[in-house]
N, C-alpha and C positions, 0 to 999 in steps of 0.2 A: 576531505579532512580537512579539515583551516588551519594555520599553520602560525606554529607560537613563535612569538616571538622572539624569543631564545633560537630559533634553528634558522639554518646558513642563507644569509640573502645574495641575491648575483644586482654587481654592481655594475659588468661589464663581460661582453661573451662574444668569443669568434674561432673561424675556424681558423687555427694551423695547417697553412696547407703544408711547408713541408714536415712538419713532425705527423702532423695524419688527425690530426688531437683538437677537440671541440676543449676548447681551454672558456673556465667564466673563473671571472677578478669575483673572489668573497667578500663587501661588507667586513668581515674583520680582521681586512688585509694578504688572505691565505690563496691560493690558488689553485682550481682545483682542473683536472683536466682527462680525455677519457677518449680512448678511439670509437669512432661514430659507428664500426660496426653492430658493438653494445646496446646501442639504448632503440631502444621497440619503434625502427617506424625509419630511421635514421640509415639501416645495414646499407642498402644500396643506393643510394643516394649517391647528387652527385658535389665534387668538391663547387664547382658553380651555388648548390641548393644550398649546403651544408654550415655555404661562404651567409645566410640568408637569416644566420638566426636574431631570435631575439629576445629582451628578458618581457618578460611576460610576470602574470597574475602577482603586483606588490612585489615585487623581484623575489619570488619565492618558485617562480615556471621561467622557463627558457622554451619559445617560444615558436617554427619553421613553416612560415603561413602555405609555403606553394606544394609545402612537401605534409598541410594539416596532423603536422604533430606538434603532442608537447608535452615536455617532460618538467619531472619536480626536481629544484633543485638542494631542497633534502633527504625526496628517496634517493639518491645520485648518489649525497652522499654516505646516503648510506647502503647501496650498494645495490642500489634496488631499480634499474634501467628501463624498463616497462611494466607488462601485468606480471600476474602470478603465472601464469604460460608463456607466458615469454620469456621467464626467467628458469623456469621448468626447460625448453628448448634450447637457450643457452648454458644452463650447465649439460644436458644430451648429449649438444655439441662439444665440449669442450670435452666427455670421458666417450671424444670416440675415435 
């Protein structure tokens, strides 16, 4: 899916070890944060691996080279932290 011009884009991303959150600064001036355990492929990552987050895909993606993980900024903002199967698994865990 191609990103639309009005979709959220990242200008910076980092892992906050103290808060245990991925922090994404958006072009709009807003900031979005989420716990790595929600992100598909990030659930078992070490703090050092999480800190290697990069902006990718014309600022519409987050990338972790060592983990081979890519997440869409617009999808994250919409509450989608991975594939449909991953989201079903997160929902199942929340119900347990």
